C-alpha positions in Angstrom: -2.8 19.2 -8.9 -3.8 16.1 -6.9 -0.7 13.7 -7.3 -1.8 10.0 -7.5 -0.7 7.8 -4.5 0.8 4.2 -5.2 0.7 1.6 -2.5 2.6 -1.0 -3.7 1.8 -3.9 -1.3 4.7 -7.1 -1.7 2.9 -10.3 -0.1 3.6 -12.8 2.3 6.3 -15.5 1.3 3.6 -17.9 -0.2 2.9 -14.9 -2.1 -1.1 -15.5 -0.7 -2.1 -12.0 -1.9 -6.2 -13.0 -1.9 -6.7 -11.3 1.6 -5.0 -8.3 0.4 -7.2 -8.0 -2.8 -10.3 -7.9 -0.8 -8.7 -5.6 1.9 -7.3 -3.3 -0.9 -10.9 -2.4 -1.5 -10.8 0.3 1.4 -7.6 1.5 0.8 -9.5 3.6 -2.1 -11.1 5.3 0.1 -8.2 6.6 1.5 -7.4 8.1 -1.5 -4.5 5.4 -2.2 -4.3 3.3 -5.2 -3.1 -0.2 -3.9 -1.2 -1.9 -6.5 -0.6 -5.7 -5.7 3.1 -7.3 -6.7 3.8 -11.1 -6.7 7.0 -11.4 -6.0 7.2 -15.0 -6.7 9.5 -16.5 -4.1 9.2 -20.5 -5.5 10.8 -19.1 -8.8 13.9 -17.8 -7.5 16.5 -20.8 -7.7 19.9 -18.5 -7.0 20.9 -14.9 -6.2 20.8 -13.7 -10.1 16.7 -14.9 -9.6 16.6 -12.8 -6.7 18.5 -9.9 -8.1 15.8 -10.5 -11.0 13.2 -10.3 -9.0 13.7 -7.1 -7.0 15.0 -5.3 -10.6 11.4 -6.1 -11.5 9.9 -4.2 -8.2 12.3 -1.1 -8.7 11.3 -1.1 -12.3 7.6 -0.9 -11.5 8.4 1.8 -8.2 10.1 3.6 -11.4 7.3 3.8 -13.8 4.7 4.7 -11.1 6.6 7.4 -9.6 6.7 9.2 -13.0 2.7 9.8 -12.4 2.8 9.9 -8.5 3.7 9.0 -5.2 4.8 5.5 -4.4 4.8 4.0 -0.9 5.5 0.2 -0.4 4.0 -2.3 2.3 5.8 -5.7 2.6 3.9 -8.2 4.6 6.4 -11.0 6.5 8.8 -11.7 3.8 7.5 -9.2 1.5 9.1 -6.9 4.1 12.5 -8.0 3.8 12.3 -7.1 -0.5 10.4 -3.8 0.5 13.3 -2.8 2.5 15.6 -4.0 -0.2 14.0 -1.5 -2.8 
């Protein structure tokens, strides 16, 4: 069976995902299913908010992993999130 391969893309500190959304069209050519997740850096007020945001990314990874392979790509500050997921 051909398993789906999701690539979760975590944008930069300003959550700028417009360029990523344009580029992700090409990822389909390689059999990848890109998923852009806004981290919401501007919404984080304390450590608990940070933990909750990371937990929401983990929940999304767990959900997608039930139906395929999952990879994480973090852009700039999004890379720090990817390392902590």
